[in-house]
N, C-alpha and C positions, 0 to 999 in steps of 0.2 A: 504494500500500500504505500503511494506516495502523498506526502503532505505538502501543500503549496503554503508556504509561510508567508507569502506576500499577498495572499487572497484567502481570507477565512471569514466566510459569511456569518458563522456563529459568533466570532468575535465582534464583527461589525454590528450585528443585531444587539448583542449585549451592551457595547458602549453606547449605543443609541438608547435602550432602555435605561442604562443607569442615568444618563443626562436628563431623562424625563422624570427621574425620581430624586435628583440632586442638583441644586441651582449652581454649586461651585464645579461640578463635573460638567454641567452644560456650558459654562463659561470656558473651561478648559478646551472642550471639544470643539467650539465655534473657533477656537484660534489654530485648529489643525487644517491641513490642506484637503481640499475636496478630493483629489485623486487617490487619497488612502482607502476610499470607498470603492469597492471594485464592482459592486452591483448598482444597475441604473436607480433601482428602488431605494436601496439604501443611501446612496449619494444625494437622493431627492429628499430623504428625512434628515439628513445632515445639513442640507441647505436651509430647510424648514427651521431646524434648531438654530443655525447661524443667524437667520434673518430676526427670529425672536429675540435671541440674546442681544443683537444689535439694537433692535428696538427698546431693550431693557424690559421686555415682557417675560413672565415666566414660562417654563417649559415643562407642561405636563401633558398627559396623554390628550386631553381635549384640544389644549391650544396648538399642539404640534400637528394633530390630526387636522385641524381646520387649515393651518398654514401649509401643511404638505399636499393639500388639495390643489394648490397651484401647479404642481408637478405630477401628481399621481391622481388616477381617476378614484380609485378606492382604497385609501391607505390604511384604513381602521384595522383589518385582520393582522397586517404587518405590523402595525404599532404595538398592538395587544401581544403580538409574539416578542417584539423587542423587549417589552416591559416584563414579560414573564421570565426572560433570560437575564435581564439586567439586576444587578444588586450592588450596594455601595455601603461602605461604613456608616453613612448617615441613617441606613435603615435599621441600625441596631442599638 
């Protein structure tokens, strides 16, 4: 089995989920480069988080879902998957 360390969808989903649960993580994520997200859908969610952080808005499931609709037709299932995979120290 070969692992591509430059493309890890599970990691992309998890970091996006963490950003929706932790404002400090969302700010750190917004400073990253978009090309680190290899999927079109995960890159679209990243852009939504970055736009929200840039506006000074919160990044939770609802706000990111609304913002991601600029780039994705139906982001809800993807975002729920992200949140279910992401955890952060702030959650404990």
